[in-house]
N, C-alpha and C positions, 0 to 999 in steps of 0.2 A: 503493499499500500504506500502512495506517495505521499510522504511528510508536509506538511502545509508548512510554507514559507512566509515569515511574518512581514508586514510592508514595513518598509523605510519610516523612520518617524525623522523630525528635522535635526535632532542632536546626531542620529546614526547616518542621517546625508551626510551632516558636515564632516562627521568623522572620514565616511567612506570618501569621501573629497579629498579629505589631508592625506589618506593612506595611497590615495592615486595621484594625486599632484607632487608630494613632496619627493618622493623616489626618483622621477622622470626628472622634476627640476632640479634636484642634484645631479643628476647626470646631464642635462643639460649644461650646468654650470661647468660640470668637470670637461665636458666636450668642450666647451666653448673655450677653456683654459688652455686642455692640450693645444687645441687649433693654434691659438695666440702663442704658445711657448714652441710648438714648432716651427712658425712662421718667423718668429725671434732667434731661435736657433738657426735655419736657413739665412733668414738676412744676416744674421753677424757671421755666420759662414763666408757669404757673400761678400763683406767688408771685408773680413782677413784677407780673402782672396787678392782682391782689389788692391788693398794695400800690399800684400806680400808681391803680388805682380811689380808693383812700382820700386821697392826694394830691391827687388831681383832683379830690375832693371838697372838700378845704381851699380851692381857686380857686373852685369853685362858689358855697360859702360867704362868701369875701369878694366875691365878683360881686354876691350878692344882696345882702348888706349896704351895698355903694356905691349901691344902685340906690335904698335907701329914703330916701323924703324926709323922715321923721321917725323914724329910729334909734331903737330903745329903750335902755335902760341897760344898760351892759355886766354892772353886777353881777347884773341881772334876766334879761339873756339867756343868761348862762354856764350857769344850771341848767337850762335849758332845751335847750340841745344838746347836753351832754356824755351824756345817756342811750345817744343815738344816735353821740356822737362822745367815748368814753371817752378817747383821746388828746388833747384838748383840755382846756389847764390854764387859762388864760387869755385875753382879747382885751381891744380897745379901739381907741381912734382920737385923732386928733388935733381937740380943737374949739377954733376961734381960737387957734392955735397952742399949747393948753396938753392935754395927756394925759388924756384920759376913758376908764379901764379899771379893768377888775377885778381887776389887779394891776400891779407898779410897770411904769414907762414901759421898755423897751427899750433897752439902751444903743444909740449911733447911730441913734435913730428918725428926725431929721429928714433925714439922710444918704440913709438906707435909703429914705425917702421920695422923694426929691430921684431916686435913682438907679432906682427903681418906675417913677417917672413918666417919665424917660428911656427906659428899656427898654419901658415899654408894657406891663408886666406885674410880678407879684407877684416879690419877691427874697426870701431867707433873710436870716437874722442866727442863727448857731449860737452857744449858750450851753454846752453840753457834748456828749459824744458821742450823748447819746441826745435834748435838748432844744434845740428851736429856735423862731426867731420866724418868721412868714410876713407879713409886711409888703406892703400893696397901694399903688398910685397914689394911690388916696382915702385913705391913711393907717389905713383899717382895717389891724387887726393880731391874727396868731394866734398865740400861744404854746400848741406841739404837743410832744408827748411820742411819739418813733417807737416806744420800748417798747410803747406801748396799740396801736398801728397795726394789729395782729395776732396774736390768741394763739396762742402756739406750737403746741398741740394742733391747729389749723386749716389748718396749713402740711400740703401733702399728703406720705405715709407713705416716700416714696422718698429725700426729703432729708435730709442729714446735716447740714450745718455751715451755714449764713447768717448773712452780715452785712451792714449798710447802714452807709452812711458819709453824715451828715448836713452835714458839714464839720469836725468834731473830731476824727475817727478813728474805725476801724471800731465799731460798736455789735452785740453778737453777739445775733441775732434769735431763733436756733436752734442748740442745741449737742447733740445725737444720738450723737455719736462722742467717745470718751475724747479730752482734747487731748495727748495724749503721743502722738509719732510712732508708729504701727505699722506693721509690713511688709504691703504689698499694692500697688496701682494705683489712683492718685489720678486723679480725675475732677472737672472745677471748669468754673464758666462763668461770667462777669461780663457783665450787662448792666445799663443805666441803667433808672430808673424812667420811666416815660411821663408824667409831668406836666411841661411847660414849667419852670414855676417850680422844679419841686422834683426834677431830673434825677440824684437820687442815686444813687451805683455802689452795684449788689448783687452780691456774690458769695456764690456757692455753689459747695460742694466734698464729695467725700465719697472715701474710701479704701475701695476694693474689697477686703476680708483675705481670707486664705483660708478664712473661713465662709461667705464669700458665692459661693465658687465652685461650678461644679454638681456636685458630689459624684454625687448621686443619678443625673444623666443619664449621668455617666462610667462610673459602676458598673454601669448598666445595659447600656451598650452594651458594657463589657468581658465582662459574663457572654453576652451575644448573640454578640459577634465569636467568644468562647472556644465557643459551640457550633458557629456556623457553620464555624470552622476544624476543630474536633474532626469535625464532619460530613463536610466535604469532606477529610479525610485518611483517614475510614473508608469513604467512598465509593470514593476512588481506590485503595484495597486490596482491596476487594471487587467491583469491577464492572469489571474489564479485560475478561473474559468476556462481561460485558453488553455494554460498548460494542462489541466487534467484531460481536457479533450484530446490536445496532441500525445499524452501518454498512452489513452485509451487507442488511437487510431496507431500508435508504435506497437503498441501490445495485440493488435490486431494483425499488423503488417509480419510482425515477429511469427504470429501463429500460422499465417498463410505459408510463411518462408520456414516453417520446422523440418527436422531431418526428412520426416517419411516425405513430404512433398518435395522437398529437394532432391531425394534419391529416388524417388518415381520419375520425377523430370527430367533428371540426368541420365535415366536408362539406357533412351536410345544415342545419347551424345556418347556415353562409356561403351558401349557396345559397336558402336562405327568402328572402331579400330579392329579389332580381333577379326570382325565380320570382313572387312576389308582386306586384311590378309589371307583370310580364308580363301576369298574370293580370287585374289592374285594368283596364291599358290595352287587353286585347282585348276584354273586356265593354263598355268605354265606347265602343270602335269599332262592337263589335255593336249599342249602343243607338242609334248616329248614323245607321245604313247608310242607314235609313230616308227620312232628310232630305237633299236634293239640296244642300241649300246646307253642310251639314257636312261636306262630302267633304272639305275640307281639313284638318280636326281630325281624319277617322279616318285618313288619311294620315299627321299627325303622329302620333297614337296609333301607328299600326303600325310606323312607323320607332322608336319609342322604345321599342316591344316588341321590335323587331328587336335595337335596341342592347343592352337587357338579357338579351335571349338571350347576345349576342356577350359581355357580361360574364360571365354565369355559366359560357360555356366559358374566358375567360380564367382565372377563379376555379379551375375545375380543373386547365387548365394549370399556374395559379402555383402549387398544391399538387403537384403532379406536382415542379416543381422544386425547392420547397423541402425536401423531403425527401431530396434528393439533396444530399452534402455536398460534390459537386465542380463544381453549377453555382451560382454566384452570381448574386444577384438583379442584374438590370439596374439602373443607374442613367443615367436621363437628366433632361433638365431638364425640370421642371412648371410648367406655367402655372395659378396657385392660383386667378386669378378664374373658368379656364374649368374647373377641377373644381369650385371651389364652385357654378359656375350648373349643371353637369351634376345637382349633389347638390340644390340647391333646385327643380331641372325636377322631380324625381323623388318628393320629400317634402314641399314645399310645399303643396301642396294637400291631401293627406292628412291632414299634420299640422293646419292651418286647421280641417279638419272635426272633428278633437278638439279644438279651443281652444287650439292650441300657435301661435306664433309663432316661425317658422324664420328669421334673418338672418345676413348674412354682410356682415362689416367686414373688410377690409385695410387695415391702418395703413402697408403699404409696397407699395404697387402695383408699384413698376418691379422688387422683388425676386424672384427664381426658386429654389425648391428644386431638389436633387438627388433622385431618387427614382424609385419604379417606380408609373405611373398607376393601375395596376389593383388593385397592393396600396395604395395611400394610398387609393381609393375603398373597400375594403373597410373600413379600420379609420374612415375617417370615418363611413360608413353605420353600422357598427357601435357608434360613439359615439354618434350622433343617435339611433338606435334606443334605445341603453340609458337617453337622457336624455328620450326621451319615455314608455318605462315608467317612470322615475323621477316624471314629472308626472302618472301615470296619476288619483291620489287629489289632488292638491293644489289648494287652492282660488284663486278670484280669478285674478288676469292668470298666463297662462302663458308661458313664452318661452325658445326656446333660441338661443343666440348662438355662432355660428362665425364665429371670426374668425382672422387670421395678420399676425404681425410679425415685423420681422429681430431676432435677440438674440445678438447678437455675431457670430461667424462660421457661425449656424444659423439657419434659418427655422423660427416656431414656429408649428403650428395649435393652437386650444384651441377644445375644445367645452363651452360652460357654461349651467347650467340655473337656474332659480329654485325648484328642488324641495327636499325636505327636507335633501337631502344623505345621505352615506354614514355608515354608524355609524363610531366610532371604532376599535371592536373588529376590524370588516370591511376598514379601510384597507391594514394590512399583507399580505391575503391576497389580494386581489381580484383579483391577475393569477396566483393559482394556477389552474392546471388543474381541472377538475370542482368548483370553489368559486364558488357563487353565494349572493346576498343575496333573489332571488327565488326561491318556492317553486317555481316552472316552468321555471327557468331551467336549462341544462345545465351551465353554469360553464367551456364553451369561447371565449365571443367575445373576451371581455378576453387570455385567454391566447393566443389565436391574434392579436389584433392586436398584442401583445408581441413574438412570433417574426416578424411581419411587419416591425415596427418595424425590428427587430435586423437583419434582412436586407439592409435600406437603409443601415444603419451610424448607425440615429435612435435615439431612445431615447422612450418615453412615461410619463406620469406622472400623477397626480389628487392633489387636494387638495379639501379644502373650503372655502367662500367665506362671508364673514361678510356678513349673519347667518345666511343661509340659502343651499343649493345647493351643488353640486358643480362641479368643472373637471377636462378632461380636457386633457393638455398633448402634443403629439405635436412633437418635434425632431430636423429634417432639415438635413443638410449642406447649405449655401446655396452657388450656383453661383458660382464665382469666388471663392471664398474661399481662402485658403491651408490647407492640409492640414495 
């Protein structure tokens, strides 16, 4: 009997709204923070790369000057470099121990040159928070202004505060937020520049103030959650009778789709395969009767027909047993290889004529499941037939793989194909009685397979393969496994 659901009071409606609103609002806030931090991290990395490219350019200029056999006069060289290097304030080099440059000699030049030669790379001499000399082992030296490396307008828009330490204290390159401390959540990042000779520490930070919070998204979710809560409350107040009617309809539908009705409607569907096999074998025997040498083949075909006739009788018997609640399905040890061999004998040649290759793979040959062989044959025949139907319009190589393996305390049969797969919207309903993805299908084969699997304490499932195809799996208890 369906229990009555109490209509929501105003207090319970408000609490329901809070329960609905708060987690999603927190998730929206967290996602907004994650997005802002990712943009901040990416844009800081962009700024670091931009500055690194400039400093690496300094090293390239020094290397080029050192390679010149007859270097130009620094006073003439400086004007030609400044249009592309506005950060360059001066340059020069030691000639026979004397300084030749466009500006005064840097302090400690001789010691710096010796240090650069020992290090095998240029070294820096800072003058103040923005200016520094870059001295190469060749004695060529560049006077640089870090303020002119990149214009503030060229930095990415998500950056707010940016400083660079060239050796005499932090130099502010960017200041888009007020210096006064404002309430909010601070995010920052420190990264050195990529030049070996100028690994100056870059510091980027930003304060996420209430103005940055996702108010629009919160208000939209607040309105949507209010509508959902109000709709839920109104629906509960007005639909008690409708729920009872829907339950009555559902119970009536379940009664119509009871096991007895399902099995009776599926008899024609399930008997089609063995009867088709009998017809094919008898026709083959009829064609071979006139040839004396083909009598063994005739005998084999007739034996196969007799086997399929027995299988048809067993199917009818099994259906009769399954609709009796008091008659549980017998569980015996099943030989997977023998079961697969019977299936291959019946279907391999027929499928080959349709251009479909059917193969069997047993990953655990010594394992034995518990089940009903007749029911297993029904399930596997049905799954192979469904796979063959799915491959009907598939171009190129078409294959069906029947495989078996041990999965924990269970044995798993799987039937997979390389067809187009199953539409996502059809997967949840695939085992419903009378639901079929084929225009000519009755929608009973898979429903019956699920019923047969359940009667053996097994379960059947389906999933799509990547990139194409579908795979049905049947899991049964493993003989010898703990219950």
